[in-house]
C-alpha positions as CSV (number, residue, x, y, z in Angstrom):
1,M,-14.5,-26.5,-5.0
2,A,-15.8,-29.7,-6.6
3,C,-17.8,-29.0,-9.7
4,W,-19.2,-30.9,-12.7
5,L,-19.0,-28.9,-15.9
6,P,-21.7,-29.6,-18.6
7,T,-20.1,-30.8,-21.8
8,P,-21.5,-29.0,-24.9
9,A,-22.8,-31.3,-27.6
10,T,-20.5,-31.6,-30.7
11,G,-21.7,-30.3,-34.0
12,S,-24.5,-27.9,-34.8
13,L,-27.7,-28.0,-32.9
14,P,-31.3,-27.1,-34.0
15,M,-32.3,-23.6,-33.0
16,E,-34.6,-24.8,-30.2
17,E,-31.9,-27.1,-28.8
18,A,-29.3,-24.4,-29.1
19,V,-31.5,-21.9,-27.2
20,A,-32.1,-24.6,-24.5
21,E,-28.4,-25.3,-24.3
22,A,-27.7,-21.6,-23.6
23,Q,-30.5,-21.5,-21.1
24,F,-29.1,-24.6,-19.4
25,Q,-25.6,-23.1,-19.3
26,H,-27.1,-19.9,-17.9
27,L,-28.9,-21.9,-15.2
28,F,-25.8,-23.9,-14.4
29,L,-23.6,-20.7,-14.1
30,A,-26.3,-19.2,-11.8
31,G,-25.8,-22.2,-9.6
32,C,-22.0,-21.9,-9.8
33,Y,-22.4,-18.2,-8.8
34,L,-24.5,-19.2,-5.9
35,S,-21.9,-21.8,-5.0
36,L,-19.1,-19.3,-5.0
37,R,-21.0,-16.7,-3.0
38,L,-21.9,-19.3,-0.4
39,G,-18.6,-21.2,-0.3
40,A,-20.3,-24.6,-1.1
41,P,-20.1,-27.0,-4.0
42,F,-22.7,-26.9,-6.7
43,T,-23.3,-30.1,-8.7
44,L,-25.9,-31.8,-10.8
45,G,-25.5,-35.4,-9.8
46,H,-22.5,-36.5,-7.8
47,C,-21.3,-33.5,-5.7
48,G,-22.7,-32.5,-2.3
49,G,-23.9,-29.1,-1.2
50,Y,-26.6,-27.0,-2.7
51,G,-26.6,-29.1,-5.9
52,E,-28.4,-31.7,-3.9
53,V,-31.3,-29.4,-3.5
54,L,-31.4,-28.8,-7.2
55,N,-31.1,-32.6,-7.8
56,A,-34.0,-33.2,-5.5
57,A,-36.1,-30.7,-7.5
58,V,-35.1,-32.2,-10.8
59,E,-35.9,-35.8,-9.6
60,A,-39.2,-34.5,-8.2
61,I,-40.3,-33.6,-11.7
62,G,-39.1,-36.8,-13.2
63,V,-35.9,-35.8,-14.9
64,T,-32.6,-37.4,-13.9
65,S,-29.2,-35.5,-14.0
66,R,-28.0,-38.0,-16.7
67,E,-31.1,-37.2,-18.9
68,V,-30.4,-33.5,-18.4
69,Q,-27.2,-33.9,-20.3
70,N,-29.2,-34.9,-23.4
71,P,-29.9,-31.8,-25.6
72,P,-33.6,-32.6,-26.3
73,T,-34.3,-33.2,-22.6
74,R,-32.5,-29.9,-21.8
75,A,-34.9,-28.1,-24.1
76,L,-37.9,-29.6,-22.2
77,F,-36.2,-29.1,-18.9
78,C,-35.3,-25.5,-19.5
79,S,-38.6,-24.4,-21.2
80,W,-40.8,-25.9,-18.4
81,Y,-38.7,-25.7,-15.3
82,T,-36.2,-22.9,-15.5
83,P,-38.4,-20.4,-13.6
84,F,-39.0,-23.1,-10.9
85,I,-35.3,-23.7,-10.5
86,L,-34.4,-20.0,-10.5
87,I,-37.0,-19.4,-7.8
88,I,-35.2,-22.1,-5.7
89,L,-31.8,-20.4,-6.3
90,Q,-33.2,-17.0,-5.5
91,S,-34.8,-18.3,-2.3
92,F,-31.6,-19.9,-1.1
93,L,-29.6,-16.8,-2.0
94,Y,-32.0,-14.6,0.0
95,T,-31.9,-17.0,2.9
96,M,-28.2,-17.2,3.1
97,L,-27.6,-13.5,2.6
98,T,-30.1,-12.9,5.5
99,M,-28.2,-15.4,7.6
100,S,-24.9,-13.7,6.7
101,R,-25.9,-10.6,8.7
102,S,-25.3,-12.5,11.9
103,I,-21.8,-13.6,11.0
104,S,-19.1,-11.9,13.0
105,N,-16.8,-9.3,11.4
106,A,-13.6,-11.3,12.0
107,P,-11.2,-11.6,9.0
108,P,-12.4,-14.2,6.5
109,E,-11.1,-17.8,6.6
110,V,-10.6,-17.6,10.3
111,D,-12.3,-20.0,12.7
112,T,-14.1,-17.6,15.0
113,S,-15.1,-20.2,17.5
114,V,-13.5,-20.0,21.0
115,S,-14.4,-23.0,23.1
116,T,-14.9,-22.8,26.8
117,E,-12.0,-25.3,27.2
118,R,-9.6,-23.2,25.1
119,E,-10.7,-20.0,27.0
120,K,-10.0,-21.7,30.3
121,A,-6.6,-22.9,29.1
122,N,-5.7,-19.4,28.0
123,A,-7.3,-17.6,31.0
124,G,-4.1,-17.2,32.9
125,K,-1.7,-16.9,30.0
126,H,-0.8,-13.3,30.4
127,L,-0.9,-13.3,34.2
128,K,1.5,-16.4,34.4
129,I,4.0,-14.9,32.0
130,T,4.1,-11.5,33.8
131,A,3.7,-13.0,37.3
132,T,7.0,-11.4,38.5
133,S,6.4,-8.0,36.9
134,T,5.6,-4.9,38.9
135,R,2.0,-3.9,38.9
136,Q,0.3,-0.8,40.2
137,P,-2.5,-1.3,42.8
138,V,-5.0,0.9,41.0
139,I,-7.6,-0.8,38.8
140,A,-9.5,1.8,36.9
141,K,-12.6,1.8,34.7
142,A,-11.9,2.6,31.0
143,V,-14.4,3.4,28.2
144,V,-13.6,2.9,24.5
145,T,-14.0,6.3,22.7
146,E,-12.5,5.3,19.3
147,V,-11.9,2.1,17.3
148,R,-9.8,2.2,14.1
149,L,-7.7,0.1,11.8
150,E,-4.0,0.7,12.2
151,S,-2.9,-1.9,9.6
152,P,-4.5,-4.9,7.9
153,T,-4.1,-7.0,11.1
154,V,-3.9,-4.4,13.9
155,R,-6.8,-2.6,15.4
156,G,-6.3,0.5,17.4
157,I,-8.5,1.7,20.3
158,T,-8.5,4.8,22.5
159,L,-9.5,4.4,26.1
160,Q,-10.9,7.2,28.3
161,V,-9.7,6.8,31.9
162,D,-11.1,9.4,34.3
163,N,-9.6,8.0,37.5
164,P,-7.0,10.6,38.5
165,D,-4.9,8.0,40.4
166,F,-4.3,6.0,37.2
167,S,-1.0,6.7,35.5
168,F,1.7,4.8,33.5
169,K,5.3,5.1,32.4
170,A,6.4,5.1,28.7
171,G,6.8,1.5,27.7
172,Q,4.5,-0.2,30.2
173,W,1.5,-2.4,29.5
174,I,-2.0,-2.9,31.0
175,D,-3.9,-5.8,32.3
176,M,-7.4,-5.6,30.7
177,F,-10.4,-7.1,32.5
178,I,-13.2,-7.7,30.0
179,P,-16.7,-8.2,31.4
180,G,-17.9,-11.8,31.1
181,M,-14.4,-13.1,30.1
182,E,-12.2,-15.2,32.4
183,A,-9.0,-14.5,30.4
184,V,-7.1,-11.3,31.3
185,G,-5.7,-9.3,28.4
186,G,-2.2,-7.9,28.4
187,F,-1.6,-5.0,25.9
188,S,1.3,-2.5,25.6
189,I,0.3,1.2,25.5
190,Y,1.7,3.0,22.4
191,S,0.7,6.6,23.4
192,S,2.8,8.9,25.5
193,P,2.1,9.3,29.3
194,N,1.6,13.1,28.7
195,Q,-1.5,12.3,26.6
196,L,-3.1,10.7,29.6
197,S,-2.2,13.6,31.8
198,E,-3.5,16.1,29.3
199,N,-6.8,14.5,28.2
200,R,-7.2,11.3,30.2
201,T,-6.9,9.0,27.2
202,L,-4.4,6.3,26.1
203,D,-4.0,4.3,22.9
204,L,-3.6,0.6,22.3
205,G,-2.8,-1.3,19.1
206,I,-3.8,-5.0,19.1
207,K,-2.9,-7.6,16.5
208,F,-5.6,-10.0,15.5
209,S,-5.4,-13.3,17.4
210,K,-7.7,-16.0,18.5
211,W,-6.5,-15.5,22.1
212,P,-9.9,-14.4,23.7
213,P,-9.0,-10.8,24.8
214,A,-7.4,-9.9,21.5
215,F,-10.2,-11.6,19.6
216,W,-12.7,-9.5,21.6
217,I,-11.0,-6.3,20.6
218,H,-11.4,-7.2,16.9
219,D,-14.8,-8.9,17.0
220,Q,-16.9,-7.2,19.7
221,C,-15.2,-4.1,21.0
222,K,-16.9,-0.9,20.0
223,V,-17.2,2.8,21.0
224,G,-18.9,2.8,24.4
225,S,-17.5,-0.6,25.6
226,S,-16.3,-0.6,29.2
227,V,-13.4,-2.5,30.6
228,A,-11.2,-2.3,33.7
229,I,-7.4,-1.8,33.4
230,R,-4.3,-2.0,35.6
231,V,-0.8,-0.9,34.7
232,G,2.2,-3.2,34.9
233,G,5.7,-3.8,33.6
234,D,9.3,-3.1,34.2
235,F,10.2,-2.2,30.6
236,Y,9.9,1.6,30.6
237,F,11.7,4.9,30.2
238,A,11.0,7.3,33.0
239,P,14.0,9.7,33.6
240,E,14.0,12.2,36.4
241,I,15.4,15.7,36.6
242,G,19.1,15.5,37.2
243,D,19.6,12.1,35.4
244,P,22.2,12.0,32.6
245,S,21.0,12.7,29.1
246,F,20.9,9.1,27.9
247,D,21.0,8.4,24.2
248,L,18.4,5.8,23.2
249,L,18.5,3.0,20.6
250,L,15.0,1.6,20.1
251,I,14.6,-1.6,18.1
252,A,11.2,-3.0,17.3
253,G,9.7,-5.9,15.4
254,G,6.0,-6.0,14.4
255,V,3.6,-5.0,17.2
256,G,6.6,-4.9,19.5
257,L,6.7,-1.3,18.3
258,N,3.9,-0.4,20.8
259,P,6.0,0.2,24.0
260,L,8.8,1.8,21.9
261,A,6.4,4.1,20.2
262,S,5.3,5.3,23.6
263,I,9.0,5.9,24.6
264,F,9.7,7.7,21.3
265,S,6.6,9.9,21.8
266,Y,7.5,10.6,25.4
267,A,11.1,11.5,24.5
268,S,9.8,14.0,22.0
269,H,7.6,15.5,24.7
270,L,10.6,15.8,27.1
271,H,12.6,17.6,24.4
272,K,9.8,20.2,24.2
273,L,9.6,20.5,28.0
274,Y,13.3,21.1,28.2
275,Q,13.1,24.0,25.8
276,E,10.3,25.5,27.9
277,K,11.3,24.6,31.5
278,Q,14.9,23.4,31.3
279,E,13.9,20.1,32.9
280,Y,15.3,16.7,31.8
281,C,16.8,16.7,28.3
282,P,17.0,13.3,26.5
283,G,20.0,12.7,24.3
284,K,19.8,11.5,20.7
285,I,17.3,8.8,19.8
286,K,17.3,6.3,17.0
287,L,14.4,3.9,16.2
288,L,14.9,0.9,14.0
289,Y,11.5,-0.7,13.2
290,S,11.0,-3.9,11.2
291,A,7.7,-5.3,9.9
292,K,6.7,-7.9,7.3
293,T,5.4,-5.5,4.7
294,F,5.2,-1.7,4.2
295,E,1.5,-1.9,5.0
296,D,2.2,-3.5,8.3
297,L,4.4,-0.6,9.6
298,L,2.4,1.0,12.4
299,Y,2.0,4.6,13.4
300,K,4.3,5.8,10.5
301,E,2.6,9.2,10.2
302,M,3.1,9.9,13.9
303,L,6.7,8.6,13.9
304,D,7.6,10.6,10.8
305,A,6.1,13.8,12.2
306,I,8.2,13.4,15.4
307,S,11.4,12.8,13.6
308,S,10.9,15.6,11.1
309,D,10.3,18.1,14.0
310,N,13.4,17.1,16.0
311,P,16.9,16.6,14.4
312,N,18.0,14.5,17.4
313,M,15.3,11.9,16.8
314,E,15.5,9.5,13.8
315,V,13.5,6.5,12.6
316,E,14.5,3.9,10.1
317,Y,12.1,1.3,8.6
318,F,12.6,-2.3,7.4
319,T,10.3,-4.7,5.6
320,T,11.2,-8.5,5.6
321,R,8.6,-10.1,3.4
322,S,8.1,-7.7,0.5
323,M,9.9,-4.8,-1.2
324,P,8.8,-1.4,0.1
325,P,7.8,1.3,-2.3
326,K,10.7,2.9,-4.0
327,S,9.6,6.3,-2.8
328,S,9.7,5.3,0.8
329,R,12.7,5.4,3.1
330,A,12.2,1.8,4.1
331,K,14.9,-0.9,3.5
332,Y,14.2,-4.4,2.4
333,G,15.5,-7.1,4.7
334,H,16.1,-7.9,8.4
335,I,17.9,-5.5,10.7
336,T,21.5,-6.5,10.3
337,Q,24.7,-6.1,12.4
338,E,25.8,-3.4,9.9
339,D,22.5,-1.5,10.4
340,L,23.0,-1.7,14.2
341,K,26.6,-0.5,13.9
342,S,25.5,2.4,11.7
343,A,22.8,3.4,14.2
344,V,25.2,3.3,17.2
345,E,27.6,5.6,15.3
346,F,24.9,8.2,15.5
347,L,24.8,7.8,19.3
348,D,27.0,8.2,22.4
349,L,28.0,4.7,23.4
350,S,29.0,5.7,26.9
351,L,25.5,7.0,27.7
352,L,23.5,4.6,25.6
353,K,20.4,2.6,26.6
354,T,18.9,0.1,24.2
355,F,15.3,-1.0,24.3
356,I,14.3,-4.0,22.2
357,C,10.8,-5.4,21.8
358,G,9.6,-8.0,19.3
359,P,9.4,-11.8,18.7
360,P,11.9,-13.8,20.8
361,P,14.1,-15.0,17.8
362,M,14.5,-11.4,16.7
363,I,15.5,-10.2,20.2
364,E,18.1,-13.0,20.5
365,K,19.7,-12.2,17.2
366,V,19.7,-8.4,17.8
367,N,21.1,-9.0,21.3
368,E,23.9,-11.1,19.9
369,N,24.8,-8.5,17.2
370,L,24.8,-5.6,19.7
371,L,27.2,-7.4,21.9
372,A,29.4,-8.1,18.9
373,I,29.7,-4.4,18.1
374,G,30.7,-3.4,21.6
375,L,27.6,-2.8,23.7
376,A,27.5,-4.2,27.3
377,Q,24.7,-6.5,28.4
378,N,23.6,-4.1,31.0
379,Q,22.9,-1.5,28.3
380,L,20.3,-3.9,26.7
381,I,16.8,-3.8,28.0
382,Y,14.3,-6.0,26.3
383,E,10.7,-7.3,26.4
384,K,9.6,-10.4,24.5
385,W,6.0,-10.7,23.2
386,W,4.4,-14.0,22.5
């Protein structure tokens, strides 16, 4: 922020001039405060912004900004015109605060404009990337019943889907058709399929992005909003009765946790079903989850509750940008080959399926390290997010 700072006169000042000096500094600081609140420069002479309004007022009463720097002139200026200038500052502050009510609730310092051209360019982004993926024929109406903050950058929403023909498999995603928007959203479901069958709801976790569908979730979506959704994807865990009890190694980076959280939750549900009905029994399951910071780790309470209830299910956390709290079980650093080797030792390599989801560079590195420790390529199932 450009700013001209008044230079105090050297030596002692007469009482009247000293009081005027203090009043002038107070007036100047009031302007600076207004400048900081409004994010614009405040000046008395050669900087743009709201200072120009003040300059105009000063010039209208015949006092130049250079003369204002003279202590006697300051005394005259402050004694006669301080109320007038403060009224101007208050008026502009009131006007701008009133206008601020119409500003969107997007995170600060983010350009919230989404041009028609950009929206058109992104309209088919998700559909093009997933063009060869399997999709269900059912398009169902969904109503938002809850909106929450899952992390500093991820907003969670719960959708109510009453259509009985709508279903999904753990790990799949949805196409989201938002009224009035050409772009089609694509978001992985993080809740378990049994949640949908029990109460007809599913959960999504969407990271902030200027991509129109994600931006809508953060900026406009609210309880009561309606959308249409369709299930798709070939990255899922859906065992049937009589299938071998596969061990699972789940490796997630960032919001790539979403489909793996669904698989983790569903496996926990299957363990409980097996105890009750002797149906399919999953093997051991290990989840390795990496995020930038400890605050960015998603659904930690849910994951910890599942792992604490079932000795065959474990979760291990990693943070890559900042040290996690000492009291946490999280490790600092990326998931290494040694971490993968240690995780595999917990599992049965002959009956192991590995699901990986995260940014492409992470997937490529993890894939390379898993092959290096003895896994076969057909044991590795991955989904890249973009």
